[in-house]
Structure formats: C-alpha cells, structure tokens
MARPA-259445 format. One line per 5 residues: their letters; for each residue x, y, z of N, C-alpha, C, O, CB. Coordinates in steps of 0.2 Angstrom, whole numbers. Last residue first. Glycine has a CB too. Example, Ala and Ser with C-alpha at 12.3 -4.5 7.8 and 13.67 -1.06 7.14 Angstrom:
2
SA) 64 -11 35 68 -5 36 64 0 39 67 6 40 70 -3 29; 66 -28 39 62 -22 39 66 -16 39 71 -17 42 57 -22 45
This chain:
259
NNFSH) 242 456 428 243 454 438 239 451 443 241 451 449 241 459 442; 250 443 416 243 447 419 243 449 427 242 445 432 236 443 417; 252 439 403 253 440 406 250 443 409 246 446 406 256 442 406; 246 429 385 249 434 391 253 435 400 256 430 402 244 438 392; 240 421 382 247 421 379 254 427 384 260 429 385 244 424 371
KRKPF) 223 423 385 229 417 389 236 418 386 239 413 388 227 409 388; 221 433 380 224 437 387 227 428 390 230 427 395 214 444 393; 232 431 364 225 428 367 226 434 373 230 438 373 224 417 369; 243 436 353 241 435 357 235 436 361 233 442 361 245 435 360; 229 435 339 237 434 347 241 438 347 244 441 343 241 427 348
QKKIV) 220 445 334 219 434 331 223 433 341 221 430 346 229 427 318; 219 455 323 223 453 332 221 447 336 221 446 342 221 460 338; 225 452 309 218 455 317 215 453 323 210 451 326 212 453 316; 237 450 309 236 454 311 227 459 311 225 464 313 242 455 309; 237 438 319 243 444 321 240 452 317 241 457 320 252 441 317
EFKYK) 229 429 310 230 434 318 231 439 319 228 444 321 233 434 321; 238 430 296 232 431 296 228 433 305 225 438 306 230 424 291; 251 424 304 249 431 298 241 433 300 240 438 303 249 427 288; 245 410 305 247 417 311 248 424 307 244 428 309 255 415 315; 244 405 293 236 405 298 239 412 304 236 416 307 232 395 304
KVARN) 254 406 288 247 411 283 243 411 291 240 416 293 241 405 274; 258 396 298 264 403 294 258 409 295 257 413 299 268 402 282; 253 384 293 253 387 301 258 396 298 255 397 292 260 379 307; 254 385 279 250 386 280 246 386 287 240 387 288 250 383 277; 268 381 278 264 387 273 261 389 277 263 394 280 258 384 267
IIKTI) 269 368 285 273 376 289 269 381 282 265 386 284 286 376 288; 262 361 276 259 360 282 263 369 284 260 375 284 262 351 287; 270 364 261 264 365 261 261 366 269 257 370 270 263 360 257; 282 356 268 282 363 265 278 366 267 279 370 272 282 363 260; 282 345 270 282 347 275 281 354 272 279 358 276 288 344 280
DVYKK) 275 333 260 277 339 263 274 343 262 270 345 258 282 340 262; 282 316 263 279 321 265 276 327 261 274 324 256 283 323 268; 289 306 256 283 303 261 280 312 261 274 313 259 286 297 271; 297 306 244 296 311 249 289 308 252 283 309 249 296 319 245; 314 297 238 305 298 238 302 302 242 305 300 247 302 292 239
IFRFK) 327 297 227 326 300 236 317 297 234 315 295 229 327 314 239; 333 293 215 332 287 225 328 292 231 328 291 237 342 285 230; 335 303 206 330 298 208 329 292 211 324 288 211 329 296 205; 335 321 218 339 311 214 332 308 215 327 308 219 346 306 222; 334 332 219 330 327 214 333 322 212 333 319 207 329 329 207
SESLG) 330 348 231 334 337 227 330 332 223 325 329 223 335 331 233; 325 350 241 323 352 233 328 346 231 326 341 229 325 360 230; 319 348 255 324 352 251 321 352 246 315 353 245 330 350 250; 307 344 267 311 350 263 316 353 260 318 358 262 310 353 263; 302 331 265 300 338 257 303 345 257 303 350 252 292 340 257
ILDDI) 305 324 270 298 327 273 299 331 268 295 336 268 298 330 281; 316 316 262 309 312 264 305 317 268 300 314 271 310 304 270; 323 327 262 320 324 253 316 320 256 310 320 253 326 318 247; 325 325 278 327 336 272 324 333 266 321 338 264 339 341 270; 334 315 279 326 319 283 324 323 277 322 322 272 328 325 290
VLVQG) 341 306 267 342 311 273 336 313 272 332 313 267 348 318 273; 342 286 268 341 293 268 338 302 270 334 303 275 340 293 265; 344 271 270 345 276 273 345 283 269 349 283 265 352 274 276; 342 251 273 339 257 267 339 266 272 335 267 276 327 253 264; 350 237 274 346 241 276 344 245 270 345 244 264 348 243 281
DCNVS) 358 226 264 350 223 273 346 229 275 340 229 278 355 220 284; 347 229 245 357 231 256 350 226 262 344 224 263 359 250 263; 339 226 237 343 223 238 349 218 246 352 213 249 345 227 235; 334 239 232 330 234 240 335 228 240 335 225 246 319 229 239; 342 252 227 339 244 227 337 241 234 339 241 240 344 240 224
SGIGI) 354 263 229 359 254 227 352 249 227 353 243 228 366 249 236; 351 274 237 351 272 227 355 264 225 358 261 220 357 280 221; 359 267 245 356 272 247 356 275 238 361 278 235 360 276 254; 358 252 261 360 256 252 357 265 252 353 267 256 353 251 244; 371 245 270 362 254 270 362 254 265 367 257 262 363 264 273
TPIKI) 375 230 273 373 232 271 368 236 270 363 235 269 374 230 269; 382 222 289 378 223 283 375 225 279 369 223 280 377 223 283; 396 208 285 390 215 289 383 215 284 381 212 279 394 226 290; 400 196 277 396 195 281 392 201 285 386 199 288 400 191 284; 397 200 259 398 199 266 398 198 271 391 197 271 399 202 268
RSTII) 391 195 248 396 189 246 401 194 256 407 192 258 401 191 234; 376 200 247 374 191 249 386 192 249 387 187 252 367 183 237; 380 214 246 377 210 252 377 202 253 378 199 258 370 212 251; 388 211 232 391 212 243 386 209 245 386 203 246 393 221 248; 374 208 226 381 201 228 386 203 232 390 199 235 386 198 221
KSLNT) 366 218 226 364 212 226 372 204 230 373 199 234 361 213 215; 375 224 219 372 226 229 370 220 231 372 218 236 364 232 230; 375 220 206 380 222 212 378 221 223 379 219 229 382 233 209; 359 225 204 363 216 203 371 218 209 371 217 215 366 214 190; 359 237 205 355 235 205 359 228 210 361 228 215 351 234 198
EICEL) 375 249 205 369 247 202 364 239 205 368 235 208 373 246 195; 374 260 221 378 255 212 372 252 213 367 252 217 387 247 212; 372 272 226 371 273 221 371 266 215 370 267 209 375 276 222; 382 272 242 376 272 236 379 272 229 385 272 227 371 280 237; 380 258 254 380 256 247 378 263 243 373 262 240 375 250 245
VISFV) 390 259 269 386 261 266 387 262 257 392 265 254 385 267 269; 396 242 279 392 248 272 389 248 269 385 244 267 394 249 268; 399 236 297 391 239 290 396 243 285 400 247 288 383 247 294; 409 239 306 403 232 305 398 236 303 394 239 307 400 226 313; 426 233 298 421 241 302 415 234 300 414 229 296 420 255 296
GANEL) 437 230 297 432 226 305 429 234 306 430 238 310 438 222 314; 446 224 287 448 229 290 445 229 299 449 228 304 445 234 286; 437 215 281 443 210 285 446 217 286 452 216 287 449 204 279; 428 225 277 426 219 281 434 216 286 435 215 292 422 213 275; 435 230 269 434 234 272 428 231 280 426 233 285 431 239 267
LKTDN) 434 219 257 442 227 261 441 226 268 444 223 272 442 238 258; 424 217 253 426 214 256 435 216 260 440 214 263 425 208 251; 424 232 247 420 227 250 424 226 256 425 229 261 419 222 247; 433 230 240 433 234 241 429 236 248 430 239 253 431 236 236; 430 222 228 437 222 231 436 226 238 440 223 242 444 225 227
LIRRK) 419 228 223 416 222 228 424 218 231 424 214 236 409 215 224; 424 236 216 419 239 224 420 233 228 420 233 234 409 240 223; 430 230 206 437 236 210 432 236 217 435 235 222 438 247 205; 422 225 198 427 220 205 431 226 209 435 225 214 434 211 202; 415 234 194 411 232 197 416 226 203 414 223 209 406 230 191
ERLKK) 427 239 188 424 243 192 418 243 197 416 247 201 424 247 190; 424 233 174 430 233 180 431 237 187 436 237 190 435 234 177; 412 230 171 415 225 176 420 227 179 422 224 184 416 218 175; 403 246 172 410 241 169 410 235 175 408 235 181 418 245 169; 392 251 183 390 252 177 399 249 173 402 255 174 386 261 175
GKFTF) 396 254 196 395 247 194 394 246 188 395 241 186 389 246 197; 387 271 200 391 265 203 391 258 200 386 255 200 387 263 211; 380 282 196 376 277 196 382 270 199 380 264 199 372 276 188; 388 299 194 382 295 191 383 289 192 388 287 189 380 297 185; 394 313 198 387 308 203 382 302 200 377 300 202 382 313 205
KKDTQ) 410 317 198 401 316 193 397 311 197 399 305 197 400 312 185; 417 318 207 416 326 203 412 320 198 414 321 192 426 332 199; 423 311 224 418 312 218 414 316 211 408 316 211 416 311 220; 424 315 237 429 316 231 427 318 225 428 323 222 432 311 230; 410 315 244 416 319 246 423 320 242 427 324 243 417 317 253
PLIGV) 403 306 238 398 314 239 406 317 239 407 322 236 390 316 248; 404 293 232 407 297 236 408 305 235 413 308 232 413 295 236; 396 279 224 398 289 227 402 289 234 402 286 239 390 294 230; 404 267 233 401 267 228 400 274 223 404 274 218 396 265 230; 403 265 252 410 265 244 404 266 240 399 267 243 416 257 242
HGMVP) 410 268 266 406 267 261 410 269 257 415 273 256 399 271 261; 408 258 284 411 261 279 405 264 272 399 264 272 416 254 278; 408 262 303 405 263 296 409 261 290 414 264 290 402 269 295; 420 259 315 419 262 309 413 257 303 414 251 301 429 264 305; 424 260 332 418 256 330 419 260 320 419 266 321 409 260 337
IKNKV) 440 259 340 434 264 337 429 264 330 430 267 325 437 269 336; 450 254 344 443 256 347 436 259 346 431 261 348 444 259 350; 461 254 335 459 259 346 452 260 348 449 265 351 463 269 348; 457 244 329 466 243 332 464 249 341 465 249 347 475 248 324; 449 254 321 447 247 325 453 246 329 451 248 335 445 240 319
LKQVI) 459 267 316 454 267 324 451 264 325 449 265 331 450 270 325; 467 257 308 471 261 314 466 263 320 468 262 326 474 267 310; 459 251 297 461 248 302 464 249 308 465 245 313 465 245 300; 459 264 294 450 260 294 454 254 300 451 252 306 447 255 282; 468 266 289 466 270 291 460 268 298 459 270 303 465 272 287
PIIKK) 471 255 278 476 255 286 471 261 291 471 260 297 487 258 285; 462 259 271 461 252 273 466 253 280 464 252 285 463 246 267; 460 266 260 457 267 267 458 263 274 456 263 279 452 266 265; 460 262 247 466 269 252 466 270 256 469 274 258 467 275 251; 452 253 246 456 252 246 459 255 251 460 253 257 458 252 241
GGELK) 437 266 251 438 258 250 448 256 250 450 256 256 435 257 242; 426 277 259 432 275 252 433 267 253 430 263 257 442 281 252; 421 289 270 423 285 265 429 283 263 434 285 264 420 286 262; 418 280 287 421 282 280 420 283 276 417 278 274 423 280 278; 407 287 300 411 283 297 413 287 292 412 293 292 409 278 294
VADCK) 408 279 316 410 287 311 409 281 309 409 276 311 416 294 310; 399 277 332 403 276 328 407 283 322 408 289 323 398 272 325; 393 283 342 395 276 343 397 274 340 401 270 342 393 271 343; 396 299 351 392 294 348 394 288 348 398 287 353 390 296 341; 401 312 363 396 304 364 394 299 355 390 295 355 385 308 367
TKKMV) 405 323 357 401 321 354 395 313 358 389 310 357 405 319 347; 420 326 364 414 328 361 407 326 360 403 329 363 415 328 358; 424 309 358 424 314 369 420 317 369 415 315 372 432 320 373; 423 307 346 419 303 352 420 304 356 416 301 360 420 297 353; 432 318 343 423 315 339 420 311 341 415 310 339 421 313 333
LKANK) 441 313 346 442 320 345 432 321 348 428 323 353 445 322 335; 446 300 340 446 301 349 442 309 352 441 310 357 458 301 351; 444 303 324 437 304 328 440 303 335 437 308 338 430 297 326; 454 315 326 451 320 326 444 314 326 438 317 326 454 327 320; 466 304 329 466 309 333 461 317 334 461 321 338 473 311 331
LAETP) 465 295 320 463 293 326 465 299 327 467 299 321 466 288 331; 466 301 307 461 302 308 460 297 317 455 296 319 457 300 301; 480 309 310 476 313 310 470 309 312 467 310 317 476 317 304; 486 293 307 486 298 312 482 302 315 481 302 321 489 300 312; 484 289 296 478 285 301 482 292 310 480 293 316 480 272 301
NRYTN) 477 302 285 480 294 287 479 292 290 473 291 291 484 292 288; 463 307 281 469 308 277 475 303 279 478 300 275 471 315 278; 452 314 286 457 307 290 461 304 284 461 298 284 453 299 295; 449 326 286 448 327 292 452 318 295 455 316 300 439 329 294; 444 328 274 449 330 271 451 330 283 454 334 286 449 340 263
YPMDF) 428 329 276 431 329 272 439 332 272 441 338 270 426 331 269; 419 321 291 420 329 285 426 329 283 430 328 287 419 337 289; 412 310 296 419 312 299 423 315 291 426 312 287 424 304 303; 394 306 303 401 305 297 407 312 297 405 318 297 397 305 287; 391 298 315 397 304 315 399 302 306 403 298 304 406 303 322
VMLAK) 380 290 323 384 285 318 386 295 315 381 298 314 379 275 310; 369 280 335 372 288 334 378 286 328 382 280 329 376 292 345; 358 268 335 364 270 335 367 276 330 368 276 324 367 264 333; 344 272 345 346 271 338 351 269 338 352 267 344 345 276 334; 339 278 360 339 269 356 344 269 349 348 264 349 330 265 352
KVGLR) 344 291 359 344 289 367 344 277 363 348 273 364 333 293 373; 344 308 353 344 302 351 346 295 358 352 296 360 349 304 345; 342 319 357 341 317 355 338 309 355 333 306 357 345 318 353; 358 322 361 353 323 364 348 321 365 345 321 370 351 327 364; 364 323 348 368 317 354 361 319 360 362 315 365 378 321 357
VSKSH) 361 329 340 357 326 338 359 319 344 356 314 345 357 326 331; 371 340 348 363 342 348 357 337 347 352 337 350 361 346 343; 382 337 343 379 337 350 373 337 352 371 335 358 380 341 351; 382 335 331 380 331 333 380 331 341 378 326 344 383 327 329; 383 352 330 377 347 325 376 340 329 370 339 331 380 344 317
NIMID) 396 352 335 391 353 334 381 352 336 377 352 341 393 352 332; 403 343 324 404 342 331 398 344 335 395 340 338 410 345 332; 401 350 309 399 341 314 402 339 323 402 334 326 405 334 308; 409 359 312 399 361 313 398 354 314 396 352 319 394 364 305; 422 357 313 417 360 322 413 357 320 411 352 323 414 367 325
LTVEK) 424 350 304 421 345 309 419 349 315 416 347 320 425 339 311; 414 356 289 420 356 295 420 352 297 416 348 294 421 360 300; 412 357 272 409 355 279 415 355 284 420 355 281 405 346 279; 418 356 262 415 362 262 414 362 271 414 368 274 408 362 258; 415 346 255 421 346 255 421 353 257 425 356 253 424 344 250
TSKLN) 401 341 249 402 342 256 411 343 258 413 340 264 398 335 260; 396 359 242 397 351 241 401 351 246 403 356 249 401 348 234; 392 371 241 391 369 234 395 361 233 397 359 228 393 375 228; 380 375 254 385 374 253 387 368 247 384 362 247 388 373 259; 368 378 263 368 378 257 376 377 254 376 382 249 365 385 255
YLVSG) 368 371 276 373 378 273 376 380 268 381 383 266 378 378 275; 357 363 279 357 364 280 360 372 279 357 377 281 357 359 281; 362 353 264 355 353 267 353 359 270 348 361 268 354 348 271; 373 354 262 371 357 259 361 359 260 357 363 258 374 353 255; 378 349 272 385 353 272 377 360 268 375 366 270 395 349 265
LSDGV) 374 339 277 370 344 281 373 350 279 373 356 282 370 344 290; 383 331 275 377 331 271 374 338 274 371 341 270 371 323 271; 388 323 284 388 330 278 383 331 275 379 334 279 393 329 272; 376 315 297 379 318 287 382 322 289 381 324 295 374 322 279; 374 308 305 375 315 305 377 318 303 379 323 304 377 316 306
LVLDC) 360 294 305 366 296 304 364 304 306 359 306 308 369 294 296; 354 282 317 355 290 316 362 293 314 366 295 318 352 293 321; 346 265 317 352 271 315 353 278 312 353 280 306 354 269 311; 335 261 317 338 258 320 348 262 321 353 261 325 336 252 317; 320 272 320 327 271 317 330 265 320 327 264 325 332 276 318
HGDLI) 309 274 326 310 272 325 313 269 321 311 264 318 309 273 327; 312 286 340 308 282 336 307 274 334 305 269 337 309 284 333; 319 293 333 325 288 337 320 281 341 321 276 344 331 293 345; 315 304 326 319 298 322 319 290 327 320 284 326 328 301 319; 310 312 335 309 307 329 309 303 330 305 299 333 313 305 326
KAINK) 322 315 341 322 312 344 313 310 340 310 307 344 325 313 351; 330 321 329 333 317 328 326 312 335 325 306 334 341 320 329; 322 334 329 320 328 323 323 322 323 321 318 319 322 329 316; 329 338 341 322 339 338 319 334 335 314 331 337 322 343 333; 342 339 338 337 339 344 331 334 339 330 329 335 335 350 348
SYATL) 350 340 322 348 344 330 342 338 333 339 335 329 344 354 329; 352 329 313 356 337 312 354 341 320 358 346 322 352 343 303; 352 313 305 349 322 306 350 326 308 351 330 303 345 324 310; 344 299 290 351 308 296 346 312 302 340 312 303 353 320 288; 341 286 296 340 291 292 341 298 292 338 302 296 335 291 290
CVIKS) 336 264 291 342 273 294 340 276 293 335 275 289 348 277 292; 333 250 297 332 257 295 337 261 298 341 262 303 324 259 298; 337 236 290 341 241 292 339 248 293 341 253 289 348 240 288; 325 223 291 328 225 285 332 233 293 331 234 299 320 227 276; 331 205 294 328 209 298 332 216 290 338 215 287 329 209 309
KNKKK) 339 195 291 335 191 294 329 201 297 324 201 301 340 183 302; 353 196 283 349 195 282 345 190 288 346 184 290 349 194 276; 357 206 298 362 204 294 358 198 291 358 193 295 370 204 297; 355 211 314 349 210 308 350 207 298 346 207 294 345 220 307; 364 208 319 361 204 321 358 204 319 355 199 318 360 203 325
LIKEI) 371 219 323 374 217 313 368 210 313 367 208 307 385 212 311; 363 230 328 363 227 319 366 224 315 367 224 309 364 231 315; 367 222 340 358 221 335 361 224 329 360 221 324 349 226 339; 379 227 339 377 220 341 369 218 338 367 213 334 377 221 351; 380 239 344 382 240 334 379 230 336 379 227 331 396 243 328
KKNM) 374 243 353 368 245 348 370 242 338 368 243 333 366 256 349; 384 237 363 378 233 362 372 233 353 369 229 350 372 236 370; 399 237 357 394 241 357 387 238 357 384 237 352 395 246 352; 410 225 361 408 229 357 402 233 360 399 231 366 406 225 352
C-alpha cells in the first residue's frame, strides 16, 4: 500500500485530515506544506472554465491540470477526481484510471456514487489502483444541490453506501453536504477516514475548494469559509503597477538590460 495512504488511514480517530483542491503547480506547492491530501477536483470546471456543471469537464482537461499539480505536490497524497462519464462500467473505469495514473503520477483516484459503482471500485482496487469514495451530494449527477440525510430512508441508503464502499476497498470517503448527525454516525461506523465538505466537524477531515478559501470565487454555499480576500490584494498590486507604468516609475534601470 502507498505509504501516503497508510498515513491517512492512521489518522482515523487520532488527528484531523487537512485537504484542499489545487489545479496548478504554484498553488499546489503552497498547499503541499500544509495539507495531508491535495485533490485535483473536477470543480475546476466552474472555478477555472466557467462551465455550467462538472459534466462538461473532460479527462484531458483533468490530466493536464494534474500534471501541473504533480510538480508542486511532494509530501501530500495527490488524488485525481475522475470526471463524468469516464467510469460508466468496470472496463472503461480501469482503462481511464490506468491512463490517469500513468500520465499524472497521482496517488489515487476519486469516484462519485454508492451501490451502483461497487463493481467499478472492486475492479480498480483489484488492479492496485487506490480509490477514494464520494457520497452525499454528487455534483456530477445530482440535479438539486440540497443537503442529504433529511429522511430516514435516505439516511439508511447513504449509510449503507458507505459500508459497501468500505468493503469494496476504498481508503476514504468524501461526505458532501450530509446532515450533521448522519455524518457522525457514518464516521463512527466505518473504519476508514471520512472527509467532509459541508458535513460538520464530525468527519475525520475537511476539504474545501482553494478558490473559495482565498476569496477568488463568487460561491456563496453555506459551508464555505473565506479566510482571505485575495481579490483585494491583487487589486492593490495591479493598481500600483498601473500607476508606476503611467508615471514612468516602472521599469527602472535595474529591470532593464544595458551594455
């Protein structure tokens, strides 16, 4: 087993797992000094490309960004988010996952879904491809983005899905926008770590989209916390640059080449 995955597994019930998304080397390099896990999320569809949904994100787009992220990630576990329609059956999933692992040198892949994708997970794990699960809100397929676990039937289904995923061999599961008490129950009943996003402090770890954290996106989801407004910092820098260019204060002699 990958030593980085073993490290993640050992954090279960001991210390919180810190996760963030990254889409480029420069950001990934910063995150690598603080995160246990860096996810190249298909959220880049909306964050970088202004796509209406993650369904429009292609495998090639994800691979290209992951190659860049890999250059910045040395210590953290790097996980590749398999995009929509790239794992519709075990054969397709294995073919694409092998390609992803070869081209990006990522440590694992992430798949959305529960009971329906169990044969797919089993196929990948059998072929020594580490898999991270994802239940709750499924951005690739859900039409309504409302938190999960409101009704007893839904709670039972989600809990069952997490147990099935664990038995199939995933090393951790993302819980997206799952009701607080349900996320607590899931985390206590499975032996692998849970990574929450909008699923309360009860999870073994947390993940956020980096652009949301630094205030670069306009997302207003309840579970987001903006730790800094990077847009203000960028604005100040660009404003100063503009002033210096107009006033002929930049470039100075030291920024030029002279014989």
